[in-house]
C-alpha positions as CSV (number, residue, x, y, z in Angstrom):
1,M,-0.7,9.1,17.5
2,S,2.4,9.0,19.6
3,I,1.2,11.9,21.8
4,G,-2.5,12.3,22.3
5,P,-5.4,10.0,21.3
6,G,-5.3,8.3,17.9
7,K,-7.9,6.6,15.7
8,Y,-7.7,3.4,17.6
9,D,-7.1,4.8,21.1
10,A,-10.0,2.8,22.7
11,E,-8.6,-0.4,21.4
12,A,-5.1,0.5,22.6
13,T,-6.5,1.3,26.0
14,W,-8.2,-2.1,26.1
15,V,-5.0,-3.9,25.2
16,R,-2.9,-1.9,27.7
17,R,-5.3,-2.5,30.5
18,R,-5.8,-6.2,29.7
19,T,-2.1,-6.9,29.6
20,K,-1.3,-4.6,32.5
21,A,1.4,-3.1,30.3
22,S,3.4,0.1,30.8
23,G,3.0,0.8,27.1
24,V,1.4,-0.3,24.0
25,V,1.7,0.6,20.3
26,L,-1.2,-0.6,18.2
27,I,-0.8,-0.5,14.4
28,V,-4.0,-1.1,12.4
29,L,-3.8,-2.0,8.7
30,G,-7.1,-2.0,6.7
31,G,-9.2,-1.4,9.8
32,D,-12.8,-0.1,9.8
33,R,-11.5,3.4,10.4
34,G,-8.7,3.1,7.9
35,Q,-5.0,2.6,8.7
36,G,-3.7,4.2,11.8
37,F,-2.0,3.7,15.1
38,S,-2.3,4.6,18.7
39,A,0.5,4.6,21.3
40,Q,0.1,4.8,25.0
41,A,3.2,4.7,27.2
42,T,5.2,6.3,29.9
43,L,7.3,9.2,28.8
44,E,10.4,7.0,29.0
45,I,8.9,4.4,26.8
46,T,7.6,7.0,24.3
47,L,11.1,8.5,24.0
48,S,12.5,5.1,23.2
49,L,9.9,4.3,20.5
50,P,11.8,5.6,17.5
51,R,14.8,3.4,18.2
52,L,12.6,0.4,19.0
53,L,10.5,0.8,15.8
54,R,13.7,1.1,13.7
55,T,14.9,-2.1,15.2
56,I,11.6,-3.9,14.5
57,A,11.7,-2.6,10.9
58,D,15.3,-3.9,10.5
59,E,14.2,-7.3,11.8
60,I,11.2,-7.4,9.4
61,E,13.5,-6.6,6.4
62,A,16.0,-9.2,7.5
63,D,13.2,-11.8,7.7
64,I,11.9,-10.9,4.3
65,K,15.4,-11.2,2.7
66,R,15.8,-14.7,4.2
67,R,12.7,-16.0,2.4
């Protein structure tokens, strides 16, 4: 979840701590608890996530079109 714990919150915590990051978004596809995501970030980063994720989606689509 973008606010509050998600299905994979423990894994997101591990990644965030291990990388000493200010934020992490973990997207799991076909995981043992099904598909889901967990986000942990400062408020500033959380507020920027929609724009960031749209940019990432655009980049993925552009990569696919180039193939």
